C-alpha positions in Angstrom: 8.0 22.6 10.5 6.3 24.8 13.0 3.3 23.3 14.7 0.9 25.6 13.0 2.5 25.5 9.6 0.7 23.8 6.7 1.8 22.2 3.5 0.3 23.3 0.1 -0.9 20.0 -1.5 -2.3 18.9 -4.8 -3.9 15.7 -5.9 -3.8 14.3 -9.5 -6.5 11.9 -10.2 -9.0 13.0 -7.6 -12.2 11.6 -9.2 -11.3 7.9 -9.1 -12.2 5.6 -6.2 -8.7 5.9 -4.6 -8.6 9.6 -5.4 -11.9 10.4 -3.8 -10.9 8.5 -0.7 -7.6 10.4 -0.6 -9.3 13.7 -1.1 -11.7 13.1 1.8 -8.7 12.4 4.1 -6.6 15.3 2.8 -9.3 17.9 3.2 -9.6 17.0 6.9 -5.9 16.9 7.6 -4.8 19.5 10.1 -1.5 20.3 8.4 -2.6 20.5 4.8 -3.9 23.3 2.5 -5.5 21.8 -0.6 -4.5 24.1 -3.5 -4.7 21.9 -6.6 -7.0 19.3 -8.0 -6.4 17.6 -11.4 -8.4 15.0 -13.4 -8.1 13.6 -16.9 -10.0 16.5 -18.5 -9.2 19.5 -16.4 -8.0 21.0 -13.1 -8.8 23.4 -10.3 -6.2 25.7 -8.8 -2.6 26.2 -9.8 0.0 23.4 -9.7 2.7 26.0 -9.1 1.2 26.7 -5.7 1.5 23.0 -4.6 4.7 21.9 -2.8 3.5 18.3 -2.6 1.6 16.2 -5.1 -0.3 12.9 -4.6 -0.8 10.9 -7.8 -3.8 8.6 -7.7 -3.6 7.6 -11.3 -2.5 4.5 -13.4 1.1 3.6 -14.1 1.2 5.0 -17.6 -0.1 8.4 -16.4 2.5 8.5 -13.6 5.3 7.8 -16.0 4.3 11.0 -17.9 3.6 13.1 -14.8 6.4 12.3 -12.3 9.4 13.5 -14.4 7.6 16.8 -14.9 7.0 17.2 -11.2 10.6 16.3 -10.5 11.7 19.1 -12.8 9.4 21.4 -10.8 11.1 20.3 -7.5 7.9 18.9 -6.1 7.7 16.3 -3.4 5.7 13.3 -4.6 3.8 10.2 -3.5 2.9 8.0 -6.4 0.1 5.5 -5.8 0.5 3.5 -9.0 3.0 0.7 -9.6 5.2 2.8 -11.9 8.1 3.3 -9.5 7.8 0.4 -7.1 10.1 -2.0 -9.2 13.4 -1.9 -11.0 13.0 -1.3 -14.8 13.4 -4.9 -15.9 10.8 -6.2 -13.4 8.4 -3.4 -14.1 8.5 -3.9 -17.9 8.1 -7.7 -17.5 5.0 -7.5 -15.2 3.3 -4.3 -16.4 4.0 -4.8 -20.2 4.9 -1.1 -20.4 8.2 0.5 -21.4 9.6 2.5 -18.4 10.4 5.9 -19.7 12.2 7.3 -16.6 13.9 4.4 -14.9 16.5 6.7 -13.3 13.7 8.0 -11.0 12.9 4.6 -9.7 16.1 4.6 -7.7 14.9 7.9 -6.1 11.6 6.4 -4.9 11.4 4.9 -1.4 9.0 2.0 -1.1 6.3 3.5 1.1 5.5 0.8 3.7 5.9 2.7 6.9 6.2 -0.3 9.3 9.2 -1.5 7.3 10.8 1.5 5.7 10.0 4.3 8.2 13.5 5.8 8.4 14.0 5.8 4.7 10.6 7.5 4.2 11.4 10.2 6.7 14.3 11.3 4.5 12.5 10.9 1.1 11.1 13.4 -1.3 9.5 10.7 -3.5 7.6 7.7 -2.2 6.1 4.8 -4.2 2.9 3.7 -2.3 2.7 -0.1 -2.1 -0.1 -2.0 -3.8 -3.1 -3.0 -1.7 -2.5 -6.8 -1.9 1.2 -6.2 -1.3 0.4 -4.2 1.9 -1.8 -6.9 3.4 0.6 -9.7 2.6 3.9 -8.0 3.4 2.6 -6.8 6.8 1.6 -10.4 7.6 4.8 -12.1 6.4 7.7 -9.6 6.8 8.3 -10.1 10.5 8.6 -13.9 10.0 10.0 -13.9 6.4 13.1 -15.9 7.5 11.0 -18.7 8.8 8.7 -19.3 5.9 8.6 -21.7 3.0 5.9 -23.0 0.6 3.9 -19.8 0.9 0.3 -20.0 -0.6 -2.0 -17.0 -0.5 -5.7 -16.8 -1.3 -6.9 -13.2 -1.2 -10.3 -11.6 -1.9 -10.8 -8.0 -2.7 -13.8 -5.8 -2.9 -14.5 -4.5 -6.4 -13.3 -1.0 -5.5 -9.8 -2.5 -6.0 -10.7 -2.4 -9.7 -12.0 1.2 -9.5 -15.6 0.0 -9.7 -18.7 -0.1 -7.6 -20.5 -3.2 -6.2 -22.7 -5.3 -8.4 -25.9 -6.5 -6.6 -25.8 -10.3 -6.5 -22.3 -10.2 -7.9 -20.1 -13.3 -7.8 -16.6 -14.1 -6.6 -14.3 -14.3 -9.6 -10.7 -15.6 -9.5 -8.2 -13.8 -11.7 -4.5 -13.6 -12.4 -3.7 -17.0 -10.8 -0.5 -18.2 -9.2 2.1 -15.7 -10.5 0.3 -13.3 -12.8 -0.8 -10.5 -10.6 1.2 -7.3 -10.8 1.7 -7.1 -7.0 3.6 -10.4 -7.0 7.0 -9.0 -7.8 6.9 -6.3 -5.1 5.9 -8.9 -2.5 8.7 -11.2 -3.6 11.2 -8.3 -3.8 10.8 -7.5 -0.1 10.4 -11.1 1.1 13.3 -12.4 -1.1 11.4 -15.6 -1.9 8.7 -16.8 -4.3 5.0 -17.0 -3.4 1.9 -18.7 -4.9 -0.8 -16.0 -5.1 -4.4 -16.6 -6.0 -6.4 -13.3 -6.0 -10.2 -13.1 -6.5 -12.7 -10.2 -6.5 -16.0 -10.2 -4.8 -18.2 -8.2 -7.1 -20.9 -7.8 -4.4 -18.4 -6.3 -1.9 -17.4 -2.7 -2.2 -14.1 -2.5 -0.3 -11.7 -4.5 1.9 -9.1 -7.3 1.4 -8.9 -10.5 3.2 -5.7 -12.5 2.6 -5.5 -16.0 3.9 -1.8 -17.0 4.0 -0.6 -20.6 4.5 3.0 -21.6 4.9 5.4 -24.0 6.6 7.8 -22.7 9.2 11.5 -23.4 9.0 13.1 -24.9 12.1 15.7 -22.5 13.4 19.2 -23.6 14.5 18.2 -24.2 18.1 15.6 -26.8 16.9 12.7 -24.9 18.4 9.7 -24.0 16.2 9.3 -20.2 16.2 6.2 -18.8 17.8 4.9 -16.9 14.8 2.4 -14.7 16.7 4.9 -13.8 19.4 7.5 -12.7 16.8 4.9 -10.6 14.9 3.6 -8.9 18.0 7.1 -8.0 19.1 7.9 -6.7 15.6 4.8 -4.5 15.7 4.6 -3.6 19.4 5.0 0.1 18.8 2.9 0.3 15.6 -0.4 2.2 15.7 -1.8 0.9 12.5 -1.2 -2.9 12.9 -3.5 -4.7 15.2 -4.1 -8.4 16.1 -7.4 -10.1 16.0 -10.3 -10.5 13.6 -12.1 -7.3 12.4 -15.6 -8.0 11.0 -16.1 -4.6 9.5 -12.9 -3.4 7.8 -14.5 -0.5 5.9 -13.0 2.9 6.5 -10.4 1.4 9.0 -6.9 2.7 8.7 -5.1 -0.4 10.2 -4.1 -3.9 9.1 -5.6 -6.6 11.3 -3.6 -9.9 11.7 -4.9 -13.2 13.0 -2.3 -15.9 13.5 -2.8 -19.7 13.9 0.0 -22.2 14.2 -0.1 -26.0 14.6 3.3 -27.5 14.6 5.1 -26.4 11.5 1.9 -25.2 9.7 0.9 -21.6 10.0 -2.1 -19.7 8.8 -2.2 -15.9 8.9 -5.3 -13.9 8.0 -4.6 -10.3 7.1 -7.4 -7.8 6.6 -7.2 -4.2 5.3 -9.5 -1.7 3.7 -7.9 -1.6 0.2 -8.9 2.1 -0.2 -7.4 3.1 3.2 -4.5 1.1 4.5 -4.1 -0.3 1.1 -3.9 3.1 -0.6 -5.1 6.5 0.8 -4.4 6.4 4.5 -1.1 4.7 4.0 -0.1 7.5 1.6 -1.0 10.0 4.4 1.2 8.0 6.8 4.0 8.5 4.3 3.3 12.2 3.8 3.4 12.7 7.6 6.7 11.0 7.9 8.2 12.9 5.0 7.3 16.2 6.8 8.1 15.1 10.4 4.5 15.3 11.5 2.9 12.9 13.9 2.4 9.7 11.8 -1.3 9.5 12.6 -2.0 13.2 11.8 -5.3 13.3 9.9 -6.0 9.6 10.5 -8.1 7.9 13.1 -6.3 5.0 14.7 -8.9 2.3 13.8 
């Protein structure tokens, strides 16, 4: 597209926590005209004027909306889990019948650091889950050297679409293999994980995933240098950084901290679940789909 040309964009689900975060970023994007806003009980603007739609809604709503948008020849980023998984896996983990499985094959998994070239040629992207983003960015570069993966991850309460509770507690939920993000993580890693999520009800936003695993010894009998491999893999990435970030709120990057002692590795992965785990990652995908600078509309933080 010409450097001054803009895309007419709409957002479905603009009043939820993710939708509001996305709306804030979209309205300040230099290559976007916002022409349509939709919520559960109404809309502003005309959907016919939008060439591109972001869906910040639940999976059941996406299953209803996406086929309609396909018929209208819209480009789409879906931020629910509706099109991240093959039909059988989706129905097993989400306990919902998939009503348009043929469209899943058309959806590119929207993790730019891994699927950048596929995203560039896509008209439909399935934005990854927030936990999946934090964990996959930590493990994907070293996936062939990992075994016995155990992950403890804590999310702010905005991950559940809520607001902080004063003096709220940390509550574990969906232990071991019950969380809906498990299958998308395992699908890309091609191995099983043990995943223990918890929510900090007093924390608004952010995810900290603490990942422990044993390395595999490669054929030359040398233990791989995990941090070195990860840094080489991400050396040209703007939104993956190394080191501890004490204030992740409103940051658009994933921060990785790696420790290795012999065959034992610990990686701490930190993201803002509303940004790199949702809204800013969706904008990275949008930029790639239109050939814009990947960081357009985003601060590299």
